[in-house]
N, CA and C of each residue as an Amber inpcrd file, in Angstrom:
protein
   168
  -6.1730000   0.6700000  -6.1660000  -7.2470000  -0.0490000  -6.1790000
  -8.4410000   0.4330000  -6.3460000  -8.1110000   1.8450000  -6.1220000
  -9.2930000   3.0420000  -6.7760000  -9.6430000   2.6280000  -7.8320000
  -8.9090000   2.7290000  -8.6520000  -8.9190000   2.5680000 -10.2320000
  -9.2570000   1.2710000 -11.0130000  -8.8770000   0.3600000 -10.2900000
  -9.2090000  -1.0850000 -10.7340000  -9.8900000  -1.9290000 -10.2260000
 -10.6980000  -1.5990000  -9.1580000 -11.5230000  -2.3930000  -8.2710000
 -12.8750000  -1.9200000  -7.8790000 -13.8920000  -2.1250000  -8.1150000
 -15.1470000  -1.7590000  -7.2680000 -15.5410000  -2.1960000  -6.1400000
 -16.1100000  -1.3560000  -5.1410000 -16.3270000  -1.8170000  -4.0320000
 -16.9490000  -3.1080000  -3.5300000 -16.1470000  -4.1160000  -2.6130000
 -16.7990000  -5.1270000  -2.4760000 -16.2770000  -6.2110000  -3.3830000
 -15.1720000  -5.9900000  -4.5110000 -14.5620000  -6.9520000  -5.2060000
 -13.7470000  -7.2070000  -4.5830000 -12.8820000  -8.2950000  -4.9320000
 -11.4520000  -8.7880000  -4.5290000 -10.2240000  -8.0040000  -4.9130000
  -9.4000000  -7.4870000  -4.1370000  -8.1250000  -7.1780000  -4.3240000
  -7.3140000  -7.7650000  -5.8100000  -7.0730000  -6.9950000  -6.8730000
  -6.7600000  -7.7760000  -7.8460000  -5.1820000  -8.4780000  -7.4800000
  -4.7720000  -9.8730000  -7.7540000  -3.7480000 -10.4370000  -7.3260000
  -2.3730000  -9.8090000  -7.5620000  -2.5740000  -8.7030000  -8.7460000
  -1.2180000  -7.9300000  -8.9130000  -1.0440000  -7.2210000  -8.0570000
  -1.8330000  -6.8830000  -7.0480000  -1.6010000  -5.6180000  -6.3650000
  -1.1740000  -6.1800000  -4.7840000  -1.4440000  -7.4410000  -4.7950000
  -1.1920000  -7.9890000  -3.2190000  -0.3620000  -7.3100000  -2.4470000
   1.1220000  -7.7210000  -3.0260000   2.4550000  -7.0380000  -2.3350000
   2.3830000  -5.5260000  -2.2200000   1.6690000  -4.7670000  -3.1670000
   1.6530000  -3.2970000  -2.9710000   0.5950000  -3.1660000  -1.6150000
  -0.1930000  -3.8180000  -1.6990000  -1.4060000  -3.6550000  -0.2820000
  -0.6770000  -3.8130000   0.6610000  -0.2240000  -4.9740000   0.7980000
   0.5820000  -5.3690000   2.2490000   1.6370000  -4.4800000   2.5210000
   2.4650000  -3.8210000   1.3890000   3.4410000  -2.6640000   1.9050000
   2.8440000  -1.4450000   2.5720000   1.7220000  -1.0990000   1.9510000
   0.8010000  -0.2000000   2.5530000   0.3240000  -0.6410000   3.6640000
  -0.2630000  -1.4750000   3.9170000  -0.6300000  -1.8060000   5.3250000
   0.2650000  -1.7920000   6.4700000   1.4690000  -2.3290000   6.1630000
   2.6240000  -2.8390000   6.9350000   2.9180000  -1.3410000   7.5300000
   3.1510000  -0.2310000   6.1530000   3.5130000   1.0240000   6.6190000
   2.4930000   1.6000000   7.6760000   1.1180000   1.7050000   7.4150000
   0.0980000   2.1350000   8.1380000   0.4500000   1.7740000   9.7890000
   0.5090000   0.2200000   9.9990000   0.6570000  -0.1840000  11.2470000
   2.0470000   0.4150000  11.7430000   3.2780000   0.5950000  10.9780000
   4.4700000   0.8440000  11.1660000   4.1620000   2.5530000  11.6880000
   3.4450000   3.2140000  10.9310000   3.1040000   4.7720000  11.2390000
   2.2430000   4.8130000  12.5900000   1.2440000   3.9540000  12.8040000
   0.4630000   4.0500000  13.9630000   1.3420000   3.9610000  15.2170000
   2.3040000   2.4820000  15.0710000   3.1430000   2.4580000  16.2560000
   4.1680000   3.6040000  16.5620000   4.4550000   4.3480000  15.3730000
   5.4800000   5.6210000  15.3800000   4.6850000   6.8070000  16.2490000
   3.4100000   6.8780000  16.0410000   2.7950000   8.2220000  16.7100000
   2.0860000   7.6370000  18.0350000   2.0230000   6.2550000  18.5670000
   1.8790000   5.7100000  19.6100000   3.1670000   5.5340000  20.5500000
   4.3850000   5.3380000  20.0670000   5.4600000   5.2390000  20.6930000
   6.3950000   5.8390000  20.3810000   6.5740000   6.3050000  19.3820000
   8.0110000   7.3070000  19.0010000   8.7110000   6.2360000  18.2470000
  10.1230000   6.7450000  18.3180000  11.1870000   5.8210000  17.2950000
  11.5000000   6.2770000  16.2640000  11.6770000   5.6810000  15.1870000
  12.0560000   5.8440000  13.9760000  10.8710000   6.0110000  13.0650000
  10.6460000   7.2720000  12.3340000   9.2610000   7.4970000  11.6100000
   9.5520000   6.9890000  10.3190000   8.4090000   5.8230000  10.1610000
   8.5390000   4.9810000   8.7810000   8.3930000   5.8340000   7.6560000
   9.1850000   5.2730000   6.5610000   9.0490000   5.8910000   5.3730000
   8.5410000   4.9210000   4.2350000   7.7400000   5.3590000   3.2930000
   7.4960000   4.4630000   2.2310000   7.2280000   5.2740000   1.0170000
   8.0460000   4.7450000   0.0630000   8.6460000   4.9330000  -1.2350000
   7.6330000   4.5310000  -2.3510000   6.7580000   5.3020000  -2.5980000
   5.8430000   5.0280000  -3.3910000   6.1080000   4.4410000  -4.7750000
   7.1150000   5.3430000  -5.0730000   7.8790000   4.8870000  -6.5680000
   8.4020000   3.3920000  -6.5460000   8.3130000   3.0920000  -5.5840000
   8.8440000   1.4240000  -5.4940000   7.9760000   0.4970000  -5.2260000
   6.5940000   0.7530000  -5.0340000   5.6270000  -0.1080000  -4.8410000
   5.1640000  -1.1050000  -6.5360000   5.4910000  -2.2320000  -6.1400000
   5.1370000  -3.0920000  -7.4290000   3.7310000  -3.0470000  -7.8280000
   3.4080000  -2.2640000  -8.9940000   2.1660000  -2.1560000  -9.4430000
   2.4040000  -2.6490000 -10.7310000   1.9300000  -3.6100000 -11.2090000
   1.7700000  -4.1520000 -12.8500000   1.4570000  -2.9490000 -13.5560000
   1.9090000  -2.8850000 -14.7450000   1.6850000  -1.8020000 -15.9110000
   0.3640000  -1.4770000 -15.9250000  -0.4660000  -3.1100000 -16.0630000
  -1.8790000  -3.0290000 -16.6140000  -2.9620000  -2.4660000 -15.5720000
  -2.0310000  -2.5850000 -14.4760000  -2.9850000  -1.7520000 -13.0870000
  -3.0540000  -0.4380000 -12.6860000  -1.8200000   0.1370000 -13.5710000
  -1.0580000   1.5420000 -13.2660000  -2.2320000   2.7050000 -13.7680000
  -2.7080000   3.7860000 -13.0320000  -3.1300000   4.8110000 -13.6370000
  -2.1850000   5.9870000 -13.8250000  -2.6130000   6.6310000 -14.5820000
  -1.6070000   7.9280000 -15.2050000  -2.3220000   9.1190000 -14.3030000
């Protein structure tokens, strides 16, 4: 998002799933920090980012 979007712009639709996965991870991490349990894992290599929105 940082490289493909300006502040205040909509998130590109090609990034919806990746953004949803990151947000889910953040909420899981918050729950882990507050309640314990299994530490969540996010494999950034598996995030579905379209090639045209990837940055080297």
